[in-house]
N, C-alpha and C positions, 0 to 999 in steps of 0.2 A: 460921489456914490449916491445912487438913488435910494431914498429912504421912504418908509411908510409915513404918510401924512403930507408928503410933497405932491405937487402937481405932477401927474403922470406925463411922460414925454409923448407928444403927439407924433404921429407917423402918417404917411400916405404910401401905401404899398399895393402892388398888383396882387390880386387874389384869384383863386379858382373857386367858383361857385358850382354846386351840384356836380354834374358829370364833366364839366370842362369849360363853362363860360368864364370869361375873364372880366374882372371889374377892379377899379381902383377903390381901395377902402382906407379910410382915415379913422383915427380914434374919435375925432370930432363928429363923425357921422352918428355916433351913438350917445350924444349928450342926452342926459335924462334917463339913461339906462345904466345898469351895472354891466361892466365888461370883464369877462374872464379871458385873459390873454395868456396863452401858453406857448412856450418855445419847446421844440424838440430838435434833436441833433440833425438827422438827415432822412430824406426819403429812401425807400427801398432797404430799410434796416429791419432789425428783429424786435426790439422792444417798442419802438415808435408806433407801429400799427396797432398794438394792443391798446395803447392810450388813445390814439386818434379815434379808433372805433368805439371805445367806451364813452368818450365825450359825445360822439355822434348818437350812440344808443340812448344816452341820458339827456340829450339836448332839450327835450320837452320839460324836464325838471328845472333846467336853467331858465327857460322861457317863462315858466310859472313864477319865477323869482325876479321877473323883469330884467333878466340878464341875457347877454349875447356871448357866445363863445367864439373865439378867434384862435386858430392854430397858426404857428409861424415857424419857418425854418429858413436856412440860407439857400435852399434850393430854388431853382427857377420856377416860374409859373408853369412852364412846359413840363418840367420834371414832375410837379404836383399832378398835372393833368394825366401824364403817362401812368403814374402810379395809381391814380384813381381808376383809370380805364383798364389797367392790366391786373386788377385783383383786389385793390383796396376797397373799391366800390364807392358809390355816391355818398357824400357826407351831408349832414344837416346843417353845417356851418362852413364858413370859408377857410381855406388854407392860404396864408399870406406868404409872399415871396420876399425875403429880405436879402437879396443877392449882394447888396453892397455892405451888408452886416451892420449898418448904421443903427437900426432899431434894436437889434440884440445888444449892441454895444451900449446904447443909451440906457437900456434896462439892466445892464450888468450881467447879462446872460451869455455873452460871447466868450468862448474859450479861445483866446487870441492865438495861442500856439497851435491849436488844431484847426482854426478857421471855421468852426461851427459852434452852435450854441449848446449849452447844457440843457437839461430838463429844468425849466423854470416856469412858475405859475404866478400870475399877478391878477389881483382883483382891484378894479378901478370903480369908484363910486359914481353915481349919476352926475356929480359936479366935476368929474375929471381928476379926483384926488386918489392917489394910490393908497389902498387900505390893507393890502396883503401882498407879501412877496415870499416865495419859497423856491429854493434852489436845490436840485437833486443831482446825485451822481448819474452819469449817462447810462450806467448799466442797470439802474433800478427804476422801474416804472412808478409813477406817482399814483395817488389814490384820488380818483374822480369823486368818490363818495365823500372824502375829507374836504375836497374843494367845495362841494355842495353844503356840507355841514358848516364850514367857515362862512360861506356866503349867507346862509340862514342866520348865523350868529351875528354877523356884521349888520344885518338888516334889523335886528332887534333894537339897535341904538343903545344897548345896555351892556353891562359887564356880564360875561358868561363864564361859568366855571369850567374846569377841565372836563372833557368828554361831554359837554353840553350838547343836547340834541333838541330839535324843534319839538315844542310841546312841553318841554321842561321849564321850570322857573329859572329866570335869570337872577342875578344877585341884587337887582334893584327893583324888580317889578314882581 
């Protein structure tokens, strides 16, 4: 089982960039940056677009923290492109295609009986070490604001109390 503090599993997946350009993306491509990798169940569903669009809307906040956002599902790159062009709209980060389910499985996000991933969020530090892992029920959308809060807290390098927010004192500084 993947645990916080371990090396994050590498991957090399096809991705859709912008309105439909295809590109191969690996975790290794982002060495030196924080990576927020989130899995969602499937394209053309109900809760997923709310999260995907919120991550895109707040992408500049992640960039300001030296972080890249990567979304992933078990759908094909062609499904991603069709969804983007039929209503989801252009995104500010790539959507990864994990059709063989290998990456979702490595990250513990795959619901084997269903064949798709749960909602799962991972934060990988600039050295490739997993620093945060959160798994959600597929019916409940995650909080992008909480992901940003945790990323801020991780970047302090210190202990942060409950409900800590940027600008507040940490427990050691």
